[in-house]
DRENDO-1510 file (C-alpha; in Angstrom, 1 decimal, always signed):
<recs>
REC; n; res; u; v; w
REC; 1; MET; +186.7; +115.0; -106.7 .
REC; 2; ALA; +187.7; +112.2; -109.7 .
REC; 3; PHE; +186.2; +108.6; -109.4 .
REC; 4; GLU; +183.3; +108.9; -107.0 .
REC; 5; GLY; +180.7; +108.2; -109.1 .
REC; 6; LEU; +182.9; +105.2; -110.1 .
REC; 7; THR; +183.4; +104.5; -106.2 .
REC; 8; GLU; +179.7; +104.5; -105.7 .
REC; 9; ARG; +178.8; +102.1; -108.9 .
REC; 10; LEU; +181.6; +99.8; -107.5 .
REC; 11; GLN; +180.8; +99.4; -104.3 .
REC; 12; SER; +177.0; +98.7; -105.2 .
REC; 13; ALA; +178.0; +96.4; -107.3 .
REC; 14; LEU; +180.3; +94.2; -104.5 .
REC; 15; SER; +178.0; +95.5; -101.4 .
REC; 16; GLY; +175.5; +93.1; -103.6 .
REC; 17; LEU; +177.9; +89.5; -102.9 .
REC; 18; ARG; +177.8; +90.8; -99.0 .
REC; 19; ARG; +174.1; +90.2; -98.7 .
REC; 20; LYS; +174.6; +86.9; -99.9 .
REC; 21; GLY; +175.4; +83.5; -98.0 .
REC; 22; LYS; +176.7; +82.1; -100.4 .
REC; 23; VAL; +177.9; +83.6; -103.6 .
REC; 24; THR; +177.4; +81.6; -106.9 .
REC; 25; ASP; +178.6; +81.4; -110.5 .
REC; 26; ALA; +175.5; +83.4; -111.5 .
REC; 27; ASP; +175.7; +86.3; -108.5 .
REC; 28; LEU; +179.6; +86.3; -109.5 .
REC; 29; ARG; +178.2; +86.8; -113.5 .
REC; 30; ASP; +175.7; +89.5; -112.5 .
REC; 31; THR; +178.4; +91.4; -110.2 .
REC; 32; MET; +180.8; +91.5; -113.3 .
REC; 33; ARG; +177.7; +92.9; -115.1 .
REC; 34; GLU; +177.1; +95.8; -113.2 .
REC; 35; ILE; +181.1; +96.4; -112.6 .
REC; 36; ARG; +181.4; +96.4; -116.5 .
REC; 37; MET; +178.8; +98.9; -116.7 .
REC; 38; ALA; +180.4; +100.7; -114.0 .
REC; 39; LEU; +183.8; +101.2; -115.8 .
REC; 40; LEU; +182.3; +102.5; -119.2 .
REC; 41; GLU; +179.9; +104.7; -117.3 .
REC; 42; ALA; +183.3; +106.0; -116.2 .
REC; 43; ASP; +184.2; +106.6; -119.6 .
REC; 44; VAL; +187.0; +103.8; -119.2 .
REC; 45; ASP; +188.7; +102.7; -123.0 .
REC; 46; TYR; +186.1; +99.6; -123.8 .
REC; 47; THR; +189.3; +96.9; -124.9 .
REC; 48; VAL; +190.6; +97.9; -121.7 .
REC; 49; VAL; +187.3; +96.8; -119.5 .
REC; 50; LYS; +186.8; +93.7; -121.7 .
REC; 51; LYS; +189.9; +92.8; -120.2 .
REC; 52; PHE; +189.6; +93.9; -116.7 .
REC; 53; VAL; +186.5; +91.9; -116.4 .
REC; 54; ARG; +187.6; +88.6; -117.9 .
REC; 55; GLU; +190.7; +88.8; -115.9 .
REC; 56; VAL; +188.5; +89.0; -112.9 .
REC; 57; ARG; +186.3; +86.8; -113.7 .
REC; 58; GLU; +189.1; +83.9; -114.6 .
REC; 59; LYS; +190.4; +84.3; -111.2 .
REC; 60; ALA; +187.4; +85.0; -109.0 .
REC; 61; ALA; +185.5; +81.8; -111.0 .
REC; 62; GLY; +185.7; +78.4; -109.4 .
REC; 63; GLN; +184.6; +76.3; -106.4 .
REC; 64; LYS; +187.8; +77.8; -104.1 .
REC; 65; VAL; +187.0; +81.4; -104.2 .
REC; 66; LEU; +183.0; +80.7; -104.4 .
REC; 67; GLU; +182.9; +78.4; -101.6 .
REC; 68; GLY; +185.5; +79.2; -99.3 .
REC; 69; LEU; +185.4; +81.9; -96.2 .
REC; 70; ASN; +184.4; +85.5; -97.0 .
REC; 71; PRO; +183.9; +84.6; -100.7 .
REC; 72; GLU; +182.7; +88.2; -101.3 .
REC; 73; GLN; +186.6; +89.8; -99.7 .
REC; 74; GLN; +188.3; +87.8; -102.0 .
REC; 75; ILE; +186.7; +88.8; -105.0 .
REC; 76; VAL; +186.9; +92.4; -103.6 .
REC; 77; LYS; +191.0; +91.8; -103.4 .
REC; 78; ILE; +190.9; +90.2; -106.7 .
REC; 79; VAL; +189.6; +93.4; -108.1 .
REC; 80; ASN; +191.4; +95.3; -106.0 .
REC; 81; GLU; +194.4; +93.9; -107.6 .
REC; 82; GLU; +193.3; +93.7; -111.0 .
REC; 83; LEU; +192.6; +97.3; -110.8 .
REC; 84; THR; +195.7; +97.9; -109.5 .
REC; 85; MET; +197.8; +95.8; -112.4 .
REC; 86; MET; +195.2; +98.0; -115.2 .
REC; 87; MET; +197.2; +101.0; -114.1 .
REC; 88; GLY; +200.9; +100.0; -113.9 .
REC; 89; ASP; +201.4; +97.8; -110.7 .
REC; 90; GLU; +203.6; +100.3; -108.6 .
REC; 91; ALA; +205.2; +103.8; -109.0 .
REC; 92; VAL; +207.5; +104.7; -111.6 .
REC; 93; PRO; +210.2; +107.3; -111.1 .
REC; 94; LEU; +211.5; +109.5; -113.3 .
REC; 95; ASN; +214.2; +108.2; -116.2 .
REC; 96; GLN; +217.9; +109.9; -114.6 .
REC; 97; SER; +220.5; +110.5; -117.2 .
REC; 98; LYS; +223.8; +108.8; -116.5 .
REC; 99; LYS; +225.5; +112.8; -116.9 .
REC; 100; ILE; +223.7; +115.6; -116.0 .
REC; 101; PRO; +221.8; +117.3; -117.0 .
REC; 102; THR; +218.4; +114.9; -117.0 .
REC; 103; ILE; +216.6; +116.5; -119.5 .
REC; 104; ILE; +212.6; +116.6; -119.5 .
REC; 105; MET; +210.5; +117.6; -122.6 .
REC; 106; MET; +206.8; +118.3; -121.5 .
REC; 107; VAL; +204.4; +117.7; -125.0 .
REC; 108; GLY; +200.9; +117.2; -124.6 .
REC; 109; LEU; +197.7; +119.7; -126.2 .
REC; 110; GLN; +196.8; +123.2; -125.3 .
REC; 111; GLY; +194.9; +123.7; -121.9 .
REC; 112; ALA; +196.1; +120.4; -120.2 .
REC; 113; GLY; +198.2; +122.2; -117.8 .
REC; 114; LYS; +201.7; +121.4; -119.6 .
REC; 115; THR; +203.3; +124.6; -118.6 .
REC; 116; THR; +202.0; +124.6; -115.2 .
REC; 117; THR; +203.0; +121.1; -114.4 .
REC; 118; ALA; +206.4; +121.8; -115.7 .
REC; 119; GLY; +206.9; +124.6; -113.0 .
REC; 120; LYS; +205.6; +121.6; -110.1 .
REC; 121; LEU; +207.8; +119.5; -111.0 .
REC; 122; ALA; +210.7; +121.5; -111.1 .
REC; 123; LEU; +209.8; +122.5; -107.3 .
REC; 124; LYS; +209.4; +118.9; -106.6 .
REC; 125; LEU; +212.8; +118.1; -107.8 .
REC; 126; LYS; +213.7; +121.2; -106.2 .
REC; 127; GLN; +212.4; +120.8; -102.9 .
REC; 128; GLU; +213.0; +117.3; -102.6 .
REC; 129; GLN; +216.5; +116.8; -104.0 .
REC; 130; ASN; +218.0; +120.1; -103.9 .
REC; 131; ALA; +217.6; +119.7; -107.5 .
REC; 132; ARG; +219.2; +123.0; -109.8 .
REC; 133; PRO; +216.4; +122.8; -112.3 .
REC; 134; LEU; +215.9; +125.0; -115.3 .
REC; 135; MET; +213.3; +125.6; -117.8 .
REC; 136; ILE; +213.2; +126.4; -121.7 .
REC; 137; ALA; +210.0; +128.4; -122.9 .
REC; 138; ALA; +209.9; +126.8; -126.2 .
REC; 139; ASP; +206.0; +127.4; -127.0 .
REC; 140; ILE; +206.0; +130.7; -129.2 .
REC; 141; TYR; +202.4; +129.7; -130.1 .
REC; 142; ARG; +200.3; +130.2; -127.4 .
REC; 143; PRO; +199.4; +133.6; -126.4 .
REC; 144; ALA; +201.1; +134.6; -122.9 .
REC; 145; ALA; +202.8; +130.8; -122.5 .
REC; 146; ILE; +206.1; +132.6; -122.3 .
REC; 147; ASP; +204.9; +135.0; -119.7 .
REC; 148; GLN; +203.1; +132.5; -118.1 .
REC; 149; LEU; +206.4; +130.1; -117.8 .
REC; 150; GLU; +208.7; +133.0; -116.7 .
REC; 151; THR; +206.1; +134.2; -114.0 .
REC; 152; LEU; +206.0; +130.5; -113.0 .
REC; 153; GLY; +209.7; +130.6; -112.5 .
REC; 154; GLN; +209.5; +133.6; -110.5 .
REC; 155; GLN; +207.6; +132.1; -108.1 .
REC; 156; ILE; +209.1; +129.1; -107.6 .
REC; 157; ASP; +212.7; +130.7; -107.6 .
REC; 158; VAL; +213.8; +128.4; -110.8 .
REC; 159; PRO; +215.4; +130.2; -113.7 .
REC; 160; VAL; +213.9; +130.4; -117.3 .
REC; 161; PHE; +215.6; +130.7; -120.8 .
REC; 162; ALA; +213.4; +132.4; -123.3 .
REC; 163; MET; +214.2; +134.3; -126.8 .
REC; 164; GLY; +210.8; +135.9; -127.2 .
REC; 165; THR; +207.9; +134.6; -129.7 .
REC; 166; ASP; +210.2; +135.4; -133.3 .
REC; 167; VAL; +212.8; +132.7; -133.0 .
REC; 168; ASP; +212.5; +128.8; -134.0 .
REC; 169; PRO; +211.8; +127.0; -131.0 .
REC; 170; ARG; +214.6; +124.6; -132.5 .
REC; 171; GLU; +217.2; +127.2; -131.9 .
REC; 172; ILE; +215.4; +128.1; -128.4 .
REC; 173; VAL; +216.2; +124.6; -127.2 .
REC; 174; GLN; +219.9; +124.3; -128.9 .
REC; 175; LYS; +220.5; +127.3; -126.7 .
REC; 176; GLY; +218.7; +126.4; -124.2 .
REC; 177; LEU; +221.0; +123.7; -123.1 .
REC; 178; ALA; +223.7; +125.7; -123.7 .
REC; 179; LYS; +222.7; +127.9; -120.7 .
REC; 180; ALA; +221.8; +124.8; -118.8 .
REC; 181; ASP; +225.5; +123.8; -119.0 .
REC; 182; GLU; +226.9; +127.4; -118.3 .
REC; 183; LEU; +224.5; +127.2; -115.1 .
REC; 184; LYS; +225.5; +123.7; -114.6 .
REC; 185; ALA; +221.6; +123.2; -114.0 .
REC; 186; ASP; +221.1; +118.9; -112.8 .
REC; 187; TYR; +217.7; +118.9; -114.7 .
REC; 188; VAL; +216.1; +121.0; -117.6 .
REC; 189; PHE; +212.6; +121.0; -118.4 .
REC; 190; ILE; +211.4; +122.0; -122.0 .
REC; 191; ASP; +208.3; +123.5; -121.8 .
REC; 192; ALA; +207.3; +122.4; -125.7 .
REC; 193; ALA; +204.6; +123.6; -128.0 .
REC; 194; GLY; +200.7; +122.7; -127.5 .
REC; 195; ARG; +197.7; +122.5; -130.2 .
REC; 196; LEU; +194.1; +122.6; -130.0 .
REC; 197; GLN; +194.6; +119.1; -131.6 .
REC; 198; ILE; +197.3; +116.5; -133.0 .
REC; 199; ASP; +198.2; +117.9; -136.0 .
REC; 200; GLU; +201.5; +117.1; -138.4 .
REC; 201; ALA; +203.6; +120.7; -138.1 .
REC; 202; LEU; +203.1; +120.5; -134.3 .
REC; 203; MET; +204.7; +116.7; -134.2 .
REC; 204; GLN; +207.0; +117.2; -136.4 .
REC; 205; GLU; +208.7; +120.5; -134.4 .
REC; 206; LEU; +208.0; +117.9; -131.4 .
REC; 207; ALA; +210.3; +115.1; -133.2 .
REC; 208; ASP; +213.0; +117.7; -134.3 .
REC; 209; ILE; +213.0; +119.0; -131.0 .
REC; 210; LYS; +213.4; +115.4; -129.5 .
REC; 211; LYS; +216.5; +115.0; -131.9 .
REC; 212; ILE; +218.0; +118.1; -130.8 .
REC; 213; ALA; +217.6; +117.1; -127.0 .
REC; 214; ALA; +217.7; +113.8; -127.2 .
REC; 215; PRO; +215.5; +114.3; -123.5 .
REC; 216; ASP; +215.6; +111.6; -120.9 .
REC; 217; GLU; +212.1; +111.7; -120.3 .
REC; 218; ILE; +209.2; +112.8; -122.8 .
REC; 219; LEU; +206.4; +112.9; -120.5 .
REC; 220; LEU; +202.8; +113.9; -122.1 .
REC; 221; VAL; +200.5; +115.8; -120.1 .
REC; 222; VAL; +196.8; +115.3; -120.0 .
REC; 223; ASP; +194.3; +116.5; -118.9 .
REC; 224; ALA; +191.6; +113.7; -117.0 .
REC; 225; MET; +188.7; +115.4; -117.7 .
REC; 226; THR; +188.8; +114.9; -121.5 .
REC; 227; GLY; +188.0; +111.3; -120.4 .
REC; 228; GLN; +188.1; +109.3; -124.0 .
REC; 229; ASN; +190.1; +111.7; -125.7 .
REC; 230; ALA; +192.5; +111.5; -122.9 .
REC; 231; THR; +193.2; +108.0; -124.2 .
REC; 232; GLU; +193.3; +108.7; -127.6 .
REC; 233; THR; +195.8; +112.1; -127.6 .
REC; 234; ALA; +197.9; +109.8; -125.5 .
REC; 235; GLN; +198.2; +106.9; -128.4 .
REC; 236; GLY; +198.8; +109.5; -130.9 .
REC; 237; PHE; +201.6; +111.6; -129.1 .
REC; 238; ASN; +203.3; +107.6; -128.0 .
REC; 239; ASP; +202.9; +106.3; -131.7 .
REC; 240; ARG; +205.0; +109.6; -133.4 .
REC; 241; LEU; +207.2; +110.4; -130.1 .
REC; 242; GLY; +207.6; +107.3; -128.1 .
REC; 243; ILE; +206.6; +108.9; -124.8 .
REC; 244; THR; +208.0; +107.7; -121.5 .
REC; 245; GLY; +205.4; +108.8; -119.2 .
REC; 246; VAL; +202.3; +110.3; -118.3 .
REC; 247; VAL; +201.1; +112.8; -116.3 .
REC; 248; LEU; +197.7; +113.1; -115.2 .
REC; 249; THR; +196.1; +116.7; -114.4 .
REC; 250; LYS; +193.0; +118.3; -112.9 .
REC; 251; LEU; +192.5; +114.9; -111.3 .
REC; 252; ASP; +190.3; +116.9; -108.6 .
REC; 253; GLY; +188.1; +118.3; -111.1 .
REC; 254; ASP; +184.7; +117.3; -112.1 .
REC; 255; THR; +186.0; +113.8; -114.2 .
REC; 256; ARG; +185.1; +110.1; -114.4 .
REC; 257; GLY; +188.3; +108.9; -114.1 .
REC; 258; GLY; +188.3; +107.0; -117.1 .
REC; 259; ALA; +191.5; +107.9; -118.3 .
REC; 260; ALA; +193.6; +107.1; -115.5 .
REC; 261; LEU; +192.3; +103.2; -115.7 .
REC; 262; SER; +193.0; +103.1; -119.5 .
REC; 263; ILE; +196.0; +105.2; -120.9 .
REC; 264; ARG; +198.8; +102.9; -119.3 .
REC; 265; GLU; +196.8; +99.5; -120.4 .
REC; 266; VAL; +196.1; +101.7; -123.9 .
REC; 267; THR; +200.1; +103.2; -124.4 .
REC; 268; GLN; +201.6; +100.6; -122.2 .
REC; 269; LYS; +203.9; +103.7; -120.8 .
REC; 270; PRO; +203.2; +104.6; -116.9 .
REC; 271; ILE; +201.3; +107.5; -115.3 .
REC; 272; LYS; +204.6; +109.4; -113.3 .
REC; 273; PHE; +202.2; +112.1; -111.7 .
REC; 274; VAL; +199.1; +113.2; -110.8 .
REC; 275; GLY; +198.3; +117.0; -110.2 .
REC; 276; GLN; +195.3; +117.5; -107.9 .
REC; 277; GLY; +195.2; +120.7; -107.0 .
REC; 278; GLU; +196.1; +124.6; -108.0 .
REC; 279; LYS; +198.8; +124.8; -105.9 .
REC; 280; MET; +202.6; +124.7; -107.1 .
REC; 281; THR; +202.8; +121.9; -104.1 .
REC; 282; ASP; +200.0; +120.3; -105.7 .
REC; 283; LEU; +201.8; +117.2; -107.5 .
REC; 284; ASP; +202.1; +113.8; -106.1 .
REC; 285; VAL; +203.8; +110.6; -107.9 .
REC; 286; PHE; +201.2; +108.3; -109.2 .
REC; 287; TYR; +200.9; +104.6; -107.0 .
REC; 288; PRO; +198.5; +102.5; -109.0 .
REC; 289; GLU; +198.0; +100.5; -105.6 .
REC; 290; ARG; +197.2; +103.8; -103.4 .
REC; 291; MET; +194.7; +104.6; -106.5 .
REC; 292; ALA; +192.9; +101.4; -106.7 .
REC; 293; SER; +192.2; +101.2; -103.1 .
REC; 294; ARG; +190.6; +104.9; -103.4 .
REC; 295; ILE; +188.7; +103.6; -106.1 .
REC; 296; LEU; +187.2; +101.0; -104.0 .
REC; 297; GLY; +186.8; +103.6; -101.0 .
REC; 298; MET; +189.1; +101.4; -99.1 .
REC; 299; GLY; +191.2; +104.6; -98.3 .
REC; 300; ASP; +195.0; +105.7; -98.7 .
REC; 301; LEU; +196.5; +105.9; -95.1 .
REC; 302; MET; +199.8; +106.0; -97.0 .
REC; 303; THR; +199.5; +109.1; -98.9 .
REC; 304; LEU; +197.5; +110.4; -95.9 .
REC; 305; ILE; +200.7; +109.7; -93.8 .
REC; 306; GLU; +203.3; +111.4; -95.9 .
REC; 307; LYS; +201.0; +114.2; -96.4 .
REC; 308; ALA; +201.1; +114.8; -92.5 .
REC; 309; GLN; +204.9; +114.1; -93.0 .
REC; 310; LYS; +205.1; +116.9; -95.2 .
REC; 311; ASP; +202.7; +119.4; -94.4 .
REC; 312; VAL; +202.4; +119.3; -90.3 .
REC; 313; ASP; +205.6; +120.9; -88.1 .
REC; 314; GLU; +206.6; +117.6; -86.2 .
REC; 315; LYS; +207.9; +119.7; -83.2 .
REC; 316; LYS; +204.5; +121.6; -82.8 .
REC; 317; ALA; +202.7; +118.3; -83.4 .
REC; 318; ALA; +205.2; +116.6; -80.3 .
REC; 319; GLU; +203.8; +120.3; -78.2 .
REC; 320; GLN; +200.1; +118.9; -78.8 .
REC; 321; ALA; +200.1; +115.6; -78.2 .
REC; 322; GLU; +201.8; +116.2; -75.0 .
REC; 323; LYS; +199.3; +118.6; -74.1 .
REC; 324; MET; +196.5; +116.4; -75.4 .
REC; 325; ARG; +198.0; +114.1; -72.7 .
REC; 326; GLN; +198.1; +116.1; -70.1 .
REC; 327; ASN; +194.6; +117.5; -71.2 .
REC; 328; THR; +195.7; +121.0; -71.0 .
REC; 329; PHE; +195.5; +121.8; -75.0 .
REC; 330; ASP; +193.7; +125.0; -75.6 .
REC; 331; PHE; +192.0; +127.4; -78.5 .
REC; 332; ASN; +195.7; +128.6; -79.4 .
REC; 333; ASP; +196.5; +125.0; -79.9 .
REC; 334; PHE; +193.1; +124.4; -81.6 .
REC; 335; ILE; +194.0; +127.8; -84.0 .
REC; 336; ASP; +197.5; +125.8; -84.9 .
REC; 337; GLN; +195.7; +122.2; -85.8 .
REC; 338; MET; +193.5; +123.7; -87.6 .
REC; 339; ASP; +196.3; +125.6; -89.9 .
REC; 340; GLN; +198.2; +122.5; -90.2 .
REC; 341; VAL; +195.2; +120.1; -91.1 .
REC; 342; GLN; +194.0; +122.6; -93.9 .
REC; 343; ASN; +197.4; +123.0; -95.4 .
REC; 344; MET; +197.2; +119.4; -96.1 .
REC; 345; GLY; +194.4; +119.8; -98.3 .
REC; 346; PRO; +190.2; +120.1; -98.4 .
REC; 347; MET; +189.2; +118.2; -95.6 .
REC; 348; GLU; +186.6; +115.7; -97.1 .
REC; 349; ASP; +189.5; +114.0; -99.1 .
REC; 350; LEU; +191.6; +113.7; -96.0 .
REC; 351; LEU; +189.0; +111.4; -94.9 .
REC; 352; LYS; +188.2; +109.7; -98.2 .
REC; 353; MET; +191.9; +108.3; -97.3 .
REC; 354; ILE; +190.9; +106.9; -94.1 .
REC; 355; PRO; +190.2; +103.5; -94.7 .
REC; 356; GLY; +186.0; +102.8; -93.9 .
REC; 357; VAL; +185.1; +106.1; -94.2 .
REC; 358; ALA; +184.4; +106.5; -97.9 .
REC; 359; ASN; +182.2; +102.8; -98.1 .
REC; 360; ASN; +180.8; +103.9; -95.2 .
REC; 361; PRO; +176.8; +105.0; -96.0 .
REC; 362; ALA; +176.7; +107.4; -92.9 .
REC; 363; LEU; +179.8; +109.4; -93.9 .
REC; 364; GLN; +179.6; +109.3; -97.6 .
REC; 365; ASN; +178.4; +112.7; -97.9 .
REC; 366; ILE; +180.0; +114.7; -95.7 .
REC; 367; GLN; +180.7; +118.0; -96.5 .
REC; 368; MET; +183.1; +120.3; -94.9 .
REC; 369; ASP; +182.6; +123.7; -96.2 .
REC; 370; ASP; +185.3; +125.9; -96.2 .
REC; 371; LYS; +183.2; +128.6; -94.4 .
REC; 372; GLN; +182.6; +126.5; -91.3 .
REC; 373; MET; +186.4; +126.4; -90.3 .
REC; 374; ASP; +186.5; +130.2; -91.1 .
REC; 375; HIS; +183.5; +130.8; -88.3 .
REC; 376; MET; +184.9; +128.4; -86.1 .
REC; 377; ARG; +188.4; +130.6; -86.6 .
REC; 378; ALA; +186.1; +134.1; -85.8 .
REC; 379; ILE; +184.8; +132.6; -83.1 .
REC; 380; VAL; +188.3; +131.8; -81.4 .
REC; 381; LEU; +189.8; +134.8; -82.7 .
REC; 382; SER; +186.9; +137.0; -80.6 .
REC; 383; MET; +188.0; +135.1; -77.4 .
REC; 384; THR; +190.3; +137.0; -75.2 .
REC; 385; PRO; +194.1; +135.6; -74.7 .
REC; 386; ALA; +192.8; +134.3; -71.3 .
REC; 387; GLU; +189.7; +132.7; -72.5 .
REC; 388; ARG; +191.9; +131.0; -75.1 .
REC; 389; GLU; +194.4; +129.8; -72.7 .
REC; 390; ASP; +191.4; +128.5; -70.5 .
REC; 391; PRO; +188.1; +127.8; -71.8 .
REC; 392; ASP; +186.3; +127.5; -68.8 .
REC; 393; LEU; +186.2; +131.0; -68.2 .
REC; 394; ILE; +183.9; +131.0; -71.3 .
REC; 395; ASN; +180.4; +131.8; -69.3 .
REC; 396; PRO; +177.3; +132.2; -71.1 .
REC; 397; SER; +177.5; +136.0; -71.2 .
REC; 398; ARG; +180.5; +136.0; -72.6 .
REC; 399; ARG; +179.3; +133.3; -75.0 .
REC; 400; ARG; +176.9; +136.2; -76.2 .
REC; 401; ARG; +179.9; +138.1; -76.2 .
REC; 402; LEU; +181.4; +135.8; -78.5 .
REC; 403; ALA; +178.7; +135.3; -80.6 .
REC; 404; ALA; +178.5; +139.1; -81.2 .
REC; 405; GLY; +181.9; +139.4; -82.2 .
REC; 406; ALA; +182.0; +136.6; -84.9 .
REC; 407; GLY; +178.6; +137.7; -86.0 .
REC; 408; ARG; +177.3; +133.8; -85.5 .
REC; 409; PRO; +174.4; +132.4; -83.7 .
REC; 410; ILE; +175.0; +132.3; -80.2 .
REC; 411; VAL; +173.6; +128.2; -80.6 .
REC; 412; GLU; +176.6; +127.3; -82.8 .
REC; 413; VAL; +179.3; +129.3; -80.3 .
REC; 414; ASN; +177.8; +126.8; -77.9 .
REC; 415; ARG; +178.1; +123.8; -80.2 .
REC; 416; MET; +181.6; +124.1; -80.7 .
REC; 417; ILE; +182.3; +125.1; -77.7 .
REC; 418; LYS; +181.1; +121.4; -76.5 .
REC; 419; GLN; +182.6; +120.0; -79.4 .
REC; 420; PHE; +185.6; +121.3; -78.4 .
REC; 421; ASN; +185.4; +119.8; -75.0 .
REC; 422; GLN; +184.1; +116.5; -76.1 .
REC; 423; MET; +187.5; +116.1; -78.3 .
REC; 424; LYS; +190.0; +117.2; -75.9 .
REC; 425; SER; +188.1; +114.6; -73.5 .
REC; 426; MET; +188.5; +112.3; -76.0 .
REC; 427; MET; +192.0; +113.0; -76.8 .
REC; 428; SER; +193.4; +112.6; -74.2 .
REC; 429; LYS; +191.6; +109.2; -73.2 .
REC; 430; VAL; +193.5; +108.5; -76.6 .
REC; 431; MET; +196.6; +109.5; -75.5 .
REC; 432; ASN; +196.4; +107.9; -72.0 .
REC; 433; GLY; +195.4; +104.4; -73.8 .
REC; 434; ASN; +192.1; +104.5; -72.8 .
REC; 435; THR; +190.4; +103.6; -76.3 .
REC; 436; GLY; +187.4; +101.9; -74.8 .
REC; 437; GLN; +185.8; +105.2; -74.0 .
REC; 438; MET; +187.1; +106.8; -77.3 .
REC; 439; GLU; +185.1; +104.8; -79.4 .
REC; 440; GLN; +182.2; +105.1; -77.3 .
REC; 441; MET; +182.4; +108.8; -77.5 .
REC; 442; MET; +182.9; +109.1; -81.1 .
REC; 443; SER; +180.1; +107.0; -81.7 .
REC; 444; ALA; +178.2; +109.8; -79.5 .
REC; 445; LEU; +179.9; +112.6; -81.9 .
REC; 446; GLN; +178.8; +111.1; -84.8 .
REC; 447; GLY; +175.2; +110.6; -83.4 .
REC; 448; GLN; +175.2; +114.2; -82.6 .
REC; 449; GLY; +176.7; +115.3; -86.4 .
REC; 450; GLY; +179.3; +116.6; -84.4 .
REC; 451; MET; +182.7; +116.3; -85.5 .
REC; 452; PRO; +182.2; +115.4; -88.9 .
REC; 453; ASN; +180.5; +118.5; -89.9 .
REC; 454; GLY; +183.4; +120.4; -89.5 .
REC; 455; MET; +185.5; +119.7; -86.7 .
REC; 456; PRO; +189.1; +119.5; -87.6 .
REC; 457; GLY; +190.7; +117.8; -85.4 .
REC; 458; MET; +190.1; +114.1; -85.3 .
REC; 459; PRO; +186.7; +113.3; -87.5 .
REC; 460; GLY; +184.6; +110.2; -86.1 .
REC; 461; MET; +186.8; +107.1; -87.2 .
REC; 462; PRO; +184.0; +104.5; -88.5 .
REC; 463; LYS; +183.9; +100.7; -87.6 .
REC; 464; SER; +184.8; +98.5; -90.4 .
REC; 465; GLY; +184.0; +95.2; -89.2 .
REC; 466; GLY; +181.0; +94.2; -91.9 .
REC; 467; ASN; +183.1; +96.4; -94.4 .
REC; 468; ILE; +183.5; +94.4; -97.7 .
REC; 469; GLY; +187.1; +95.9; -98.4 .
REC; 470; ASN; +188.4; +94.5; -94.8 .
REC; 471; LYS; +191.0; +92.2; -96.1 .
REC; 472; VAL; +192.1; +95.1; -98.0 .
REC; 473; GLN; +192.0; +97.8; -95.3 .
REC; 474; GLN; +194.1; +95.2; -93.1 .
REC; 475; MET; +197.0; +95.4; -96.1 .
REC; 476; ALA; +196.9; +98.9; -95.7 .
REC; 477; MET; +197.3; +99.2; -92.2 .
REC; 478; LYS; +199.8; +96.5; -92.3 .
REC; 479; ARG; +201.7; +98.6; -95.0 .
REC; 480; MET; +201.2; +101.8; -92.8 .
REC; 481; ALA; +203.2; +100.1; -89.6 .
REC; 482; ARG; +205.9; +98.9; -92.3 .
REC; 483; GLN; +206.3; +102.6; -93.1 .
REC; 484; ILE; +206.2; +104.1; -89.9 .
REC; 485; GLN; +208.6; +101.4; -88.3 .
REC; 486; LYS; +211.0; +102.2; -91.6 .
REC; 487; ASN; +210.7; +106.3; -90.9 .
REC; 488; LYS; +211.8; +105.1; -87.1 .
REC; 489; LYS; +214.5; +103.8; -87.9 .
REC; 490; LYS; +215.9; +105.9; -90.4 .
REC; 491; ARG; +215.4; +108.7; -87.7 .
REC; 492; ARG; +217.4; +106.8; -85.0 .
REC; 493; LYS; +220.5; +106.5; -87.9 .
</recs>
């Protein structure tokens, strides 16, 4: 996952302040030196790092911060704010045309994920705005580029205009725009050609297409794994075409994350979307504030809430909540809950969105293996319908049968059933307001290595009392509460 190395280094640098009773100017200098090295190792542009460190030092220096209450938390807050500003301060929406269609030109080097991103964005607009997009296949050079776009179009049920590889891309775009008018499409995506590197022929072709199409949006698709090269690529395209925004892809890959921290500052153009997965739905709006919180290990509650709202069946979730309250939650509900959680993405990524998990030493190395989920599913599917509805029926002889049916050791069956019963009891107390006993049970589960090792229900929530990010977490919790209230008001209306 992107930023893991950077998060660890920043946490190490900032935690040094917490161990001191009083923060001096010398302590601040040492911390800023470590932060500078962490950013450089993450492949952040040198000039960007230099400016960032200067801004943080200027805001953090002085007696007001260093001699105030909790100076380390104030410094963390300043670092968080500067990270956010570096990446753009706030989310920037797509440019909209005053008359339909809105034309979006997708540009970038080969291999960055430009064609796939065009399909993901078309699907996102279709699902969220009930839009009628059209995609134009204007990349006649890359082998199978047109076939790829047509396949994506069929997959997401979006029309694709193509004229093959023997027609000039400029003519394809002209006729594609005429087709968009005919279909009354409200969004047009031009999948323009890419190259292995920027060259004059490519840039001239793109400049000609820009002149023909007069796009409302020129989105540069950049592979986040290319590090410093991503910044250079963005600068090159921006100088020649005047891009309007950036989409970062492969942010879930083995990347140091420097591109996300550099591109906005270097080009002065916003990152609008990020791709973090292979599914066609794996494209998210880029929120600088949320990304900064994640980089500092403070979680990302708002994104977690949005994922839950999008991927979880509200009616089914309400039924399960009522069953938890009445303590009648069974293994059928357990399987349904597991499916819904898995739809939201990898469990370790979801856990890191919870404030306190990413910077909690006991939980930093959580590995949620998909095979563990499969093993639990196999055990449950080996149960009879009666056993799934009434777990109390599962006596020792039945457990041996389940182990044989699932091909798992008996100790694994015993552990899963024990964890299930503990989770069921804990959630019943939560739903009925007994949070004191809930915290005791969570501590017990963590001590046993229980739920964090694979239980899909509610992973143990760490306490964050001594956490260096307390203030940032409180801000996140307040934002979450405000958002929940807004959602409630919308539903009432």
